[in-house]
DRENDO-1510 file (C-alpha; in Angstrom, 1 decimal, always signed):
<recs>
REC; n; res; u; v; w
REC; 1; MET; +6.5; -1.6; +24.8 .
REC; 2; SER; +4.0; -1.1; +21.9 .
REC; 3; GLU; +2.2; -3.3; +19.4 .
REC; 4; ILE; +3.6; -2.7; +15.9 .
REC; 5; SER; +4.2; -4.5; +12.6 .
REC; 6; ILE; +6.1; -7.7; +12.8 .
REC; 7; TYR; +8.8; -6.1; +10.7 .
REC; 8; GLN; +11.4; -4.1; +12.5 .
REC; 9; ALA; +14.6; -2.5; +11.3 .
REC; 10; PRO; +18.0; -3.3; +12.9 .
REC; 11; GLU; +18.9; -0.7; +15.6 .
REC; 12; GLY; +20.1; +2.5; +14.0 .
REC; 13; GLN; +18.5; +1.8; +10.7 .
REC; 14; GLU; +15.0; +2.5; +9.2 .
REC; 15; LEU; +12.6; +0.1; +7.5 .
REC; 16; GLU; +12.6; +0.4; +3.7 .
REC; 17; MET; +9.0; +1.5; +3.0 .
REC; 18; ILE; +6.9; +1.3; -0.2 .
REC; 19; ARG; +4.3; +4.0; -0.5 .
REC; 20; LYS; +1.7; +4.1; -3.3 .
REC; 21; GLY; -1.3; +6.3; -4.0 .
REC; 22; ASN; -4.5; +4.2; -3.8 .
REC; 23; GLN; -5.4; +5.1; -7.4 .
REC; 24; LEU; -2.2; +3.3; -8.5 .
REC; 25; ILE; -3.2; +0.3; -6.4 .
REC; 26; GLU; -6.6; +0.1; -8.1 .
REC; 27; ALA; -5.1; +0.6; -11.6 .
REC; 28; ARG; -5.4; -1.9; -14.4 .
REC; 29; TYR; -2.2; -3.7; -15.3 .
REC; 30; ASN; -0.6; -7.1; -15.7 .
REC; 31; LEU; +3.0; -7.5; -14.6 .
REC; 32; SER; +5.1; -10.6; -14.3 .
REC; 33; THR; +6.4; -11.7; -10.9 .
REC; 34; PHE; +9.9; -10.6; -12.0 .
REC; 35; GLN; +8.7; -7.1; -12.9 .
REC; 36; HIS; +6.9; -6.8; -9.5 .
REC; 37; LEU; +10.2; -7.8; -7.7 .
REC; 38; LEU; +12.0; -5.0; -9.6 .
REC; 39; LEU; +9.4; -2.5; -8.5 .
REC; 40; VAL; +9.8; -3.7; -4.9 .
REC; 41; GLU; +13.5; -2.8; -5.2 .
REC; 42; LEU; +12.9; +0.6; -6.8 .
REC; 43; LEU; +9.9; +2.0; -5.0 .
REC; 44; PRO; +11.5; +2.3; -1.5 .
REC; 45; GLN; +14.2; +4.5; -3.1 .
REC; 46; ILE; +11.7; +7.2; -3.8 .
REC; 47; ASN; +11.8; +10.1; -1.3 .
REC; 48; THR; +8.1; +10.8; -1.2 .
REC; 49; TYR; +8.9; +14.4; -0.1 .
REC; 50; ASP; +10.7; +15.2; -3.3 .
REC; 51; GLU; +8.9; +17.5; -5.8 .
REC; 52; ASP; +10.2; +15.5; -8.8 .
REC; 53; PHE; +11.5; +12.0; -9.5 .
REC; 54; GLN; +15.2; +11.3; -9.4 .
REC; 55; GLU; +17.1; +8.5; -11.1 .
REC; 56; TYR; +16.9; +5.3; -9.2 .
REC; 57; ARG; +19.4; +2.4; -9.3 .
REC; 58; ILE; +19.1; -1.4; -9.5 .
REC; 59; ASP; +22.3; -3.2; -8.4 .
REC; 60; ILE; +21.7; -6.4; -10.3 .
REC; 61; ALA; +24.0; -8.7; -8.3 .
REC; 62; GLU; +22.4; -7.4; -5.1 .
REC; 63; PHE; +18.9; -7.8; -6.5 .
REC; 64; ALA; +19.7; -11.4; -7.5 .
REC; 65; LYS; +21.1; -12.2; -4.1 .
REC; 66; GLU; +18.1; -10.7; -2.2 .
REC; 67; ASN; +15.7; -12.8; -4.3 .
REC; 68; GLY; +17.6; -16.1; -4.3 .
REC; 69; MET; +18.5; -16.0; -8.0 .
REC; 70; ALA; +21.6; -17.2; -9.7 .
REC; 71; GLN; +24.1; -14.4; -10.3 .
REC; 72; ASN; +25.0; -15.2; -14.0 .
REC; 73; LYS; +24.8; -13.6; -17.4 .
REC; 74; GLU; +21.2; -14.6; -17.7 .
REC; 75; ILE; +20.0; -12.5; -14.8 .
REC; 76; TYR; +21.6; -9.3; -16.3 .
REC; 77; LYS; +19.7; -10.0; -19.5 .
REC; 78; ARG; +16.4; -10.6; -17.7 .
REC; 79; VAL; +16.7; -7.4; -15.7 .
REC; 80; GLN; +17.4; -5.4; -18.8 .
REC; 81; GLU; +14.4; -6.9; -20.7 .
REC; 82; ALA; +12.1; -6.5; -17.7 .
REC; 83; LEU; +13.0; -2.9; -17.1 .
REC; 84; GLU; +12.6; -2.0; -20.7 .
REC; 85; SER; +9.1; -3.7; -20.7 .
REC; 86; LEU; +8.1; -1.4; -17.8 .
REC; 87; VAL; +8.7; +1.5; -20.2 .
REC; 88; THR; +6.1; +0.1; -22.7 .
REC; 89; GLU; +3.9; -2.0; -20.4 .
REC; 90; PRO; +0.4; -0.3; -20.3 .
REC; 91; LEU; -0.7; +1.0; -16.9 .
REC; 92; LYS; -4.4; +2.1; -16.9 .
REC; 93; LEU; -5.5; +4.5; -14.2 .
REC; 94; ILE; -9.3; +4.4; -13.6 .
REC; 95; ASN; -11.3; +7.4; -12.5 .
REC; 96; GLY; -15.0; +6.7; -12.7 .
REC; 97; GLU; -15.7; +6.1; -16.3 .
REC; 98; ASP; -12.4; +7.6; -17.4 .
REC; 99; VAL; -9.4; +5.5; -18.2 .
REC; 100; PHE; -5.9; +7.1; -18.5 .
REC; 101; SER; -3.1; +5.0; -20.0 .
REC; 102; THR; +0.5; +5.6; -19.1 .
REC; 103; ALA; +3.6; +3.5; -18.2 .
REC; 104; TRP; +5.7; +2.7; -15.1 .
REC; 105; LEU; +9.0; +4.0; -16.3 .
REC; 106; SER; +10.0; +6.7; -18.7 .
REC; 107; SER; +13.6; +5.7; -19.3 .
REC; 108; VAL; +16.1; +2.9; -18.5 .
REC; 109; LYS; +19.9; +3.3; -18.7 .
REC; 110; TYR; +21.6; -0.1; -18.6 .
REC; 111; ARG; +25.2; +0.3; -17.6 .
REC; 112; ARG; +27.1; -2.4; -19.4 .
REC; 113; GLY; +30.0; -4.0; -17.5 .
REC; 114; ARG; +29.1; -2.1; -14.3 .
REC; 115; GLY; +26.4; -4.3; -13.0 .
REC; 116; TYR; +23.6; -1.9; -12.5 .
REC; 117; ALA; +20.8; +0.1; -14.3 .
REC; 118; ASP; +19.5; +3.6; -13.7 .
REC; 119; VAL; +15.8; +4.2; -14.2 .
REC; 120; SER; +13.3; +7.1; -14.1 .
REC; 121; PHE; +9.6; +6.7; -13.3 .
REC; 122; HIS; +7.1; +8.2; -15.7 .
REC; 123; PRO; +6.1; +11.8; -14.8 .
REC; 124; ASP; +2.4; +10.8; -14.9 .
REC; 125; LEU; +2.9; +8.9; -11.7 .
REC; 126; LYS; +4.2; +11.9; -9.7 .
REC; 127; PRO; +0.8; +12.5; -7.9 .
REC; 128; LEU; +0.7; +8.7; -7.0 .
REC; 129; LEU; +4.2; +8.3; -5.7 .
REC; 130; LEU; +5.3; +11.8; -4.5 .
REC; 131; LEU; +4.0; +14.4; -2.0 .
REC; 132; MET; +1.0; +12.4; -1.0 .
REC; 133; LYS; -0.9; +13.6; +2.0 .
REC; 134; VAL; -4.0; +11.3; +1.9 .
REC; 135; HIS; -5.3; +8.3; +0.0 .
REC; 136; TYR; -2.1; +6.3; +0.0 .
REC; 137; THR; -1.0; +3.0; +1.3 .
REC; 138; GLU; +2.4; +2.3; +3.0 .
REC; 139; TYR; +4.0; -0.9; +4.0 .
REC; 140; PRO; +7.5; -2.3; +4.6 .
REC; 141; LYS; +9.4; -3.7; +1.6 .
REC; 142; ASP; +10.1; -6.8; +3.7 .
REC; 143; ALA; +6.3; -7.5; +3.9 .
REC; 144; VAL; +6.2; -8.6; +0.2 .
REC; 145; ARG; +9.8; -9.9; -0.2 .
REC; 146; GLY; +8.6; -13.5; +0.0 .
REC; 147; LEU; +5.8; -13.3; -2.6 .
REC; 148; ARG; +6.4; -15.2; -5.8 .
REC; 149; SER; +3.0; -15.0; -7.5 .
REC; 150; LYS; +2.2; -11.9; -9.6 .
REC; 151; TYR; -1.4; -12.2; -8.3 .
REC; 152; GLY; -0.1; -12.3; -4.7 .
REC; 153; PHE; +1.4; -8.8; -5.2 .
REC; 154; ARG; -1.9; -7.4; -6.5 .
REC; 155; PHE; -4.1; -9.0; -3.8 .
REC; 156; TYR; -1.6; -7.8; -1.1 .
REC; 157; ASP; -1.8; -4.2; -2.3 .
REC; 158; TRP; -5.6; -4.4; -2.4 .
REC; 159; LEU; -5.9; -5.8; +1.1 .
REC; 160; ALA; -3.1; -3.5; +2.5 .
REC; 161; SER; -5.1; -0.5; +1.3 .
REC; 162; TYR; -8.1; -1.6; +3.5 .
REC; 163; LYS; -6.1; -2.4; +6.6 .
REC; 164; TYR; -7.1; +0.9; +8.3 .
REC; 165; LYS; -10.7; -0.1; +8.1 .
REC; 166; GLY; -10.1; -2.7; +10.8 .
REC; 167; ASN; -8.5; -0.2; +13.3 .
REC; 168; GLY; -5.8; -2.8; +13.9 .
REC; 169; GLY; -8.2; -5.8; +13.9 .
REC; 170; VAL; -10.2; -7.7; +11.3 .
REC; 171; PHE; -11.1; -6.0; +8.0 .
REC; 172; TYR; -12.5; -7.3; +4.8 .
REC; 173; ARG; -12.8; -6.4; +1.1 .
REC; 174; THR; -15.3; -7.6; -1.5 .
REC; 175; PHE; -14.6; -7.9; -5.2 .
REC; 176; THR; -16.8; -8.9; -8.1 .
REC; 177; ILE; -15.3; -11.5; -10.4 .
REC; 178; ALA; -15.5; -9.0; -13.3 .
REC; 179; GLU; -13.6; -6.5; -11.2 .
REC; 180; ILE; -10.7; -8.9; -10.4 .
REC; 181; ARG; -10.4; -9.8; -14.1 .
REC; 182; GLU; -10.5; -6.2; -15.1 .
REC; 183; LYS; -7.9; -4.9; -12.6 .
REC; 184; MET; -5.5; -7.8; -13.4 .
REC; 185; ALA; -6.0; -7.1; -17.1 .
REC; 186; LEU; -6.7; -10.8; -17.8 .
REC; 187; GLY; -7.4; -11.8; -21.4 .
REC; 188; LYS; -10.7; -13.4; -22.5 .
REC; 189; ASP; -8.9; -16.7; -23.0 .
REC; 190; GLU; -7.3; -16.7; -19.5 .
REC; 191; TYR; -8.9; -18.7; -16.8 .
REC; 192; THR; -12.2; -18.9; -18.7 .
REC; 193; PHE; -13.5; -21.5; -16.1 .
REC; 194; PHE; -14.1; -20.0; -12.7 .
REC; 195; LYS; -12.6; -23.0; -11.0 .
REC; 196; ASP; -9.3; -22.2; -12.6 .
REC; 197; LEU; -9.5; -18.6; -11.6 .
REC; 198; ARG; -10.3; -19.6; -8.1 .
REC; 199; VAL; -7.6; -22.2; -7.6 .
REC; 200; ARG; -4.7; -20.7; -9.6 .
REC; 201; VAL; -5.3; -17.0; -9.1 .
REC; 202; ILE; -7.4; -16.2; -5.9 .
REC; 203; ASP; -6.7; -19.1; -3.6 .
REC; 204; ASN; -3.0; -19.4; -4.5 .
REC; 205; ALA; -2.5; -15.6; -4.0 .
REC; 206; LEU; -4.3; -15.6; -0.6 .
REC; 207; LYS; -2.4; -18.7; +0.6 .
REC; 208; GLU; +0.9; -17.0; -0.3 .
REC; 209; ILE; -0.1; -13.7; +1.4 .
REC; 210; ASN; -1.0; -15.6; +4.6 .
REC; 211; GLU; +2.3; -17.5; +4.7 .
REC; 212; TYR; +4.8; -14.9; +3.7 .
REC; 213; THR; +3.5; -11.4; +4.5 .
REC; 214; ASP; +2.3; -9.4; +7.5 .
REC; 215; ILE; -1.4; -10.0; +6.7 .
REC; 216; GLU; -3.3; -13.1; +8.0 .
REC; 217; ILE; -6.1; -14.4; +5.9 .
REC; 218; ILE; -9.2; -15.4; +7.9 .
REC; 219; LYS; -10.7; -18.5; +6.3 .
REC; 220; HIS; -14.5; -18.8; +5.6 .
REC; 221; ASN; -15.7; -22.4; +6.2 .
REC; 222; ASP; -12.2; -23.7; +5.6 .
REC; 223; GLU; -12.0; -21.8; +2.3 .
REC; 224; TRP; -9.5; -18.9; +1.7 .
REC; 225; ALA; -12.4; -16.6; +0.8 .
REC; 226; GLU; -16.2; -16.4; +0.8 .
REC; 227; TYR; -17.5; -17.0; -2.7 .
REC; 228; ILE; -20.9; -15.4; -3.1 .
REC; 229; ARG; -23.3; -16.7; -5.8 .
REC; 230; HIS; -26.0; -14.9; -7.8 .
REC; 231; GLY; -28.0; -17.8; -9.0 .
REC; 232; ARG; -25.7; -20.7; -10.0 .
REC; 233; ALA; -22.6; -18.5; -10.8 .
REC; 234; VAL; -20.1; -17.1; -8.4 .
REC; 235; HIS; -20.5; -13.3; -8.7 .
REC; 236; GLU; -18.5; -11.9; -5.7 .
REC; 237; VAL; -15.6; -12.7; -3.5 .
REC; 238; THR; -15.2; -11.5; +0.1 .
REC; 239; ILE; -11.8; -11.7; +1.7 .
REC; 240; ARG; -11.4; -11.3; +5.5 .
REC; 241; ALA; -8.0; -10.6; +7.0 .
REC; 242; LYS; -6.2; -9.0; +9.9 .
REC; 243; PRO; -2.6; -7.7; +10.5 .
REC; 244; LYS; -0.1; -10.1; +12.0 .
REC; 245; LYS; +1.2; -8.4; +15.1 .
REC; 246; GLN; +3.4; -9.2; +18.1 .
REC; 247; ARG; +4.6; -7.4; +21.1 .
REC; 248; GLN; +8.0; -5.8; +20.6 .
REC; 249; LEU; +9.9; -2.5; +20.9 .
REC; 250; ALA; +9.0; +0.2; +18.5 .
REC; 251; ILE; +11.8; +1.2; +16.1 .
REC; 252; ASN; +12.4; +4.6; +17.7 .
REC; 253; GLU; +11.8; +3.5; +21.3 .
REC; 254; GLU; +14.7; +3.2; +23.7 .
REC; 255; PRO; +14.5; +0.4; +26.3 .
REC; 256; GLU; +13.9; +1.6; +29.8 .
REC; 257; PRO; +17.1; +1.1; +31.9 .
REC; 258; GLU; +17.0; -1.4; +34.7 .
REC; 259; GLN; +16.4; +0.1; +38.1 .
REC; 260; ILE; +19.8; -0.5; +39.7 .
REC; 261; GLU; +20.9; +1.6; +42.6 .
REC; 262; GLU; +24.3; +3.2; +41.9 .
REC; 263; PRO; +26.3; +5.9; +43.6 .
REC; 264; THR; +25.4; +9.4; +42.5 .
REC; 265; ALA; +28.0; +10.6; +39.9 .
REC; 266; SER; +30.1; +13.5; +40.9 .
REC; 267; GLU; +30.5; +16.6; +38.8 .
REC; 268; SER; +34.0; +15.5; +37.9 .
REC; 269; THR; +32.7; +12.2; +36.4 .
REC; 270; PRO; +32.9; +12.3; +32.5 .
REC; 271; GLU; +29.5; +12.7; +30.8 .
REC; 272; TYR; +29.8; +9.5; +28.8 .
REC; 273; GLU; +30.0; +7.4; +32.0 .
REC; 274; ARG; +26.6; +8.8; +33.1 .
REC; 275; VAL; +24.6; +8.1; +29.8 .
REC; 276; GLU; +23.1; +5.0; +28.4 .
REC; 277; SER; +25.5; +3.0; +26.1 .
REC; 278; LEU; +22.8; +3.2; +23.4 .
REC; 279; VAL; +24.0; +6.6; +22.3 .
REC; 280; ILE; +27.6; +5.4; +22.0 .
REC; 281; ASP; +26.4; +2.3; +20.0 .
REC; 282; ARG; +24.3; +4.4; +17.6 .
REC; 283; LEU; +27.2; +6.8; +16.8 .
REC; 284; ILE; +29.7; +3.9; +16.4 .
REC; 285; LYS; +27.3; +2.2; +14.0 .
REC; 286; ILE; +27.3; +5.2; +11.6 .
REC; 287; GLY; +31.1; +5.4; +11.6 .
REC; 288; ILE; +32.1; +7.6; +14.6 .
REC; 289; SER; +35.0; +6.1; +16.6 .
REC; 290; GLU; +34.4; +5.2; +20.3 .
REC; 291; SER; +37.0; +7.7; +21.4 .
REC; 292; THR; +35.4; +10.5; +19.4 .
REC; 293; THR; +32.0; +9.6; +20.6 .
REC; 294; LYS; +33.1; +9.8; +24.3 .
REC; 295; LYS; +34.8; +13.1; +23.6 .
REC; 296; TRP; +31.7; +14.6; +22.0 .
REC; 297; LEU; +29.5; +13.4; +24.9 .
REC; 298; ASP; +31.9; +15.0; +27.4 .
REC; 299; LYS; +32.0; +18.2; +25.4 .
REC; 300; PHE; +28.4; +18.6; +24.1 .
REC; 301; GLY; +26.2; +16.4; +26.3 .
REC; 302; GLU; +23.8; +13.6; +25.4 .
REC; 303; ASP; +20.7; +15.7; +24.5 .
REC; 304; ARG; +22.5; +17.9; +22.0 .
REC; 305; ILE; +24.1; +14.8; +20.3 .
REC; 306; LYS; +20.8; +12.9; +20.2 .
REC; 307; GLN; +18.9; +15.9; +18.8 .
REC; 308; ASN; +21.5; +16.6; +16.1 .
REC; 309; LEU; +21.8; +12.9; +15.2 .
REC; 310; ALA; +18.0; +12.8; +14.6 .
REC; 311; TYR; +18.3; +16.0; +12.6 .
REC; 312; SER; +21.2; +14.7; +10.4 .
REC; 313; LEU; +19.4; +11.4; +9.7 .
REC; 314; ALA; +16.2; +13.3; +8.7 .
REC; 315; LYS; +18.2; +15.5; +6.3 .
REC; 316; GLN; +19.9; +12.4; +4.8 .
REC; 317; LYS; +16.6; +10.8; +4.2 .
REC; 318; GLU; +15.4; +14.0; +2.4 .
REC; 319; GLY; +18.5; +13.8; +0.2 .
REC; 320; LYS; +20.0; +17.0; +1.6 .
REC; 321; VAL; +23.2; +15.5; +2.9 .
REC; 322; LYS; +25.6; +15.7; -0.1 .
REC; 323; THR; +28.8; +14.9; +1.9 .
REC; 324; SER; +29.4; +12.0; +4.3 .
REC; 325; LEU; +26.9; +11.6; +7.1 .
REC; 326; THR; +29.6; +11.6; +9.7 .
REC; 327; GLY; +31.1; +14.9; +8.5 .
REC; 328; TYR; +27.6; +16.4; +8.3 .
REC; 329; LEU; +26.8; +15.2; +11.8 .
REC; 330; ALA; +30.0; +16.7; +13.2 .
REC; 331; LYS; +29.2; +20.2; +11.7 .
REC; 332; SER; +25.6; +19.8; +12.9 .
REC; 333; ILE; +26.7; +19.1; +16.5 .
REC; 334; GLU; +29.3; +21.9; +16.5 .
REC; 335; GLU; +26.8; +24.5; +15.2 .
REC; 336; ASN; +23.8; +22.9; +16.9 .
REC; 337; TRP; +21.7; +22.9; +13.6 .
REC; 338; GLY; +19.3; +20.4; +15.2 .
REC; 339; GLN; +18.3; +22.7; +18.1 .
REC; 340; GLY; +14.5; +22.5; +18.5 .
REC; 341; PHE; +14.3; +20.0; +15.6 .
REC; 342; GLU; +12.1; +17.5; +17.4 .
REC; 343; ASP; +9.5; +20.2; +18.3 .
REC; 344; VAL; +9.4; +21.5; +14.7 .
REC; 345; ALA; +9.1; +18.0; +13.3 .
REC; 346; LYS; +6.3; +17.2; +15.7 .
REC; 347; LYS; +4.4; +20.4; +14.7 .
REC; 348; SER; +4.8; +19.6; +11.0 .
REC; 349; ILE; +3.7; +15.9; +11.4 .
REC; 350; ASP; +0.7; +16.4; +13.7 .
REC; 351; PRO; -1.4; +18.4; +11.1 .
REC; 352; GLN; -0.6; +15.8; +8.5 .
REC; 353; LYS; -1.7; +13.0; +10.8 .
REC; 354; LYS; -4.9; +15.0; +11.6 .
REC; 355; ALA; -5.6; +15.5; +7.9 .
REC; 356; GLU; -5.0; +11.8; +7.1 .
REC; 357; SER; -7.2; +10.8; +10.0 .
REC; 358; GLU; -10.0; +13.0; +8.8 .
REC; 359; ALA; -9.7; +11.8; +5.3 .
REC; 360; TYR; -9.8; +8.1; +6.4 .
REC; 361; LYS; -12.9; +8.9; +8.5 .
REC; 362; LYS; -14.6; +10.4; +5.5 .
REC; 363; GLU; -13.6; +7.5; +3.4 .
REC; 364; ARG; -14.9; +5.0; +5.9 .
REC; 365; GLU; -18.2; +6.9; +6.2 .
REC; 366; ALA; -18.5; +6.9; +2.4 .
REC; 367; ASP; -17.7; +3.2; +2.2 .
REC; 368; GLU; -20.3; +2.4; +4.9 .
REC; 369; LYS; -22.9; +4.5; +3.1 .
REC; 370; SER; -22.1; +2.8; -0.2 .
REC; 371; LYS; -22.3; -0.6; +1.5 .
REC; 372; ARG; -25.7; +0.1; +3.0 .
REC; 373; GLU; -27.0; +1.3; -0.4 .
REC; 374; ARG; -25.7; -1.9; -2.1 .
REC; 375; GLU; -27.3; -4.1; +0.5 .
REC; 376; GLU; -30.6; -2.2; +0.2 .
REC; 377; ARG; -30.5; -2.5; -3.6 .
REC; 378; ALA; -29.8; -6.2; -3.3 .
REC; 379; ARG; -32.7; -6.6; -0.9 .
REC; 380; ILE; -35.1; -4.8; -3.2 .
REC; 381; PHE; -33.9; -6.9; -6.2 .
REC; 382; ASP; -34.5; -10.1; -4.3 .
REC; 383; ILE; -38.1; -9.0; -3.6 .
REC; 384; PHE; -38.5; -8.1; -7.3 .
REC; 385; THR; -37.3; -11.5; -8.5 .
REC; 386; SER; -39.6; -13.3; -6.1 .
REC; 387; GLN; -42.6; -11.7; -7.8 .
REC; 388; SER; -44.6; -13.3; -10.7 .
REC; 389; GLU; -43.6; -12.5; -14.2 .
REC; 390; SER; -46.8; -10.4; -14.6 .
REC; 391; MET; -46.0; -8.3; -11.5 .
REC; 392; GLN; -42.4; -7.9; -12.7 .
REC; 393; ASP; -43.7; -6.5; -16.1 .
REC; 394; VAL; -45.9; -4.1; -14.2 .
REC; 395; ILE; -43.0; -2.8; -12.2 .
REC; 396; LEU; -40.7; -2.5; -15.2 .
REC; 397; ASP; -43.4; -0.6; -17.2 .
REC; 398; ALA; -43.9; +1.8; -14.3 .
REC; 399; VAL; -40.2; +2.5; -14.0 .
REC; 400; GLU; -39.9; +3.2; -17.8 .
REC; 401; SER; -42.9; +5.6; -17.6 .
REC; 402; LYS; -41.0; +7.7; -15.0 .
REC; 403; ILE; -37.8; +8.0; -17.1 .
REC; 404; GLU; -37.7; +11.4; -18.9 .
REC; 405; THR; -34.3; +11.0; -20.5 .
REC; 406; LYS; -34.6; +9.4; -23.9 .
REC; 407; SER; -31.1; +7.9; -24.0 .
REC; 408; LEU; -31.5; +6.3; -20.5 .
REC; 409; LEU; -34.8; +4.9; -21.5 .
REC; 410; GLU; -33.3; +3.3; -24.5 .
REC; 411; PHE; -30.6; +1.7; -22.3 .
REC; 412; LEU; -33.2; +0.4; -19.9 .
REC; 413; GLN; -35.3; -1.1; -22.8 .
REC; 414; LYS; -32.2; -2.9; -24.1 .
REC; 415; ASP; -31.5; -4.3; -20.6 .
REC; 416; ARG; -35.1; -5.4; -20.3 .
REC; 417; LYS; -35.1; -7.1; -23.7 .
REC; 418; LYS; -31.9; -9.0; -22.7 .
REC; 419; GLY; -33.5; -10.0; -19.4 .
REC; 420; ASP; -30.7; -8.2; -17.5 .
REC; 421; PHE; -32.9; -6.9; -14.7 .
REC; 422; LYS; -30.0; -6.3; -12.4 .
REC; 423; ALA; -28.5; -3.8; -14.9 .
REC; 424; PHE; -32.0; -2.3; -15.4 .
REC; 425; GLN; -32.3; -1.7; -11.6 .
REC; 426; GLY; -28.7; -0.3; -11.4 .
REC; 427; LYS; -29.4; +2.4; -14.0 .
REC; 428; SER; -32.8; +3.4; -12.5 .
REC; 429; SER; -32.3; +2.6; -8.8 .
REC; 430; ILE; -34.2; +5.6; -7.4 .
REC; 431; LYS; -37.2; +5.2; -9.7 .
REC; 432; PHE; -37.1; +1.4; -9.2 .
REC; 433; ARG; -37.3; +1.9; -5.5 .
REC; 434; GLU; -40.2; +4.4; -5.9 .
REC; 435; VAL; -42.2; +1.9; -8.0 .
REC; 436; MET; -41.6; -0.9; -5.5 .
REC; 437; GLN; -42.9; +1.3; -2.7 .
REC; 438; GLU; -45.9; +2.4; -4.7 .
REC; 439; ASN; -46.9; -1.3; -5.2 .
REC; 440; GLY; -46.5; -2.0; -1.5 .
REC; 441; LEU; -43.6; -4.4; -2.0 .
REC; 442; ILE; -41.1; -2.6; +0.3 .
</recs>
């Protein structure tokens, strides 16, 4: 038994997973709930080991059924319009001060009368959806199936990308209000009052995540988040959460057989009578008849069949099985293509896990360092604001005298004139600290 996500695929199947690069999760965009639901159907179809995007298909009747929507003419029109808007909807990727605009999809082929559409993702998204080794977030499609708020989808992604920080337990993430508005691409006339933003965007999204996903929100004083004020205005929001977990069998684990004393099987006993029925069940589920299954077990043995089944399923996932899976499996077993596959797969996976672990460790260390620096700046600023106006002027004068870059000095003088001392400190943090030390304040 092992502790895993609350979502588990039926036996013989795999969970449909969504994998996104973290830069995509932090991007600036504003999609409707319907557009989010379409992406939830499309993203698991991407084989992240492909070197290029393929065409991916939306079966509209199946999409409507999965999401509890009426299967009528209107749904076909809505899907077509929503997919077309994903070709034109701006998606802004943020890298420091640089902003790169692109789109989700590059093309949509709506197949009239056939009930489906084929789409292609924009090539600019290749590094964020394909061949990712580190800095990505992965979760089951089922984890977000119940979301019906477009803001719920965004907050879920943001929180899911920080899950690893809790090492399976509690984790948190802090946003500024400006950051939330920017990432969600909210217009200046949307939720102009903070109360509206809190109730209709933040609280509503977190309540929905808590109810329908694999993340549990930890309340702060009976509130969905901790709202942090700078002065009278709310400036930051801290959300605490933890994964919902339960004890259950892992997907690839086989249950241990009951310890029942049985007579030792003789050499003349057919192999299929000496193996667990699980192997037979797995083969039957993919389309092999019971009689053929028993024949294979007697001829090839359990280990060879299990190894080649794992090999064939892996190749199918990679898109390498162009014929039927059952035919491919038969050839694989006959020629023992999967011999040594598990050892090779383990060797290829371990370095990747090691690289991911090291990257996460560095990312955690960088986050902790950044957090300490933010807390120290906040502490220094609080001491500064507690001084008299005359002392504040002395400190600001001294900082300006240490600035040698003319353009930076001009920016600082503008901030000072506006009374935006927080921005002043942010642009001159090192010199600001020096002056505070020189005056015996820290």
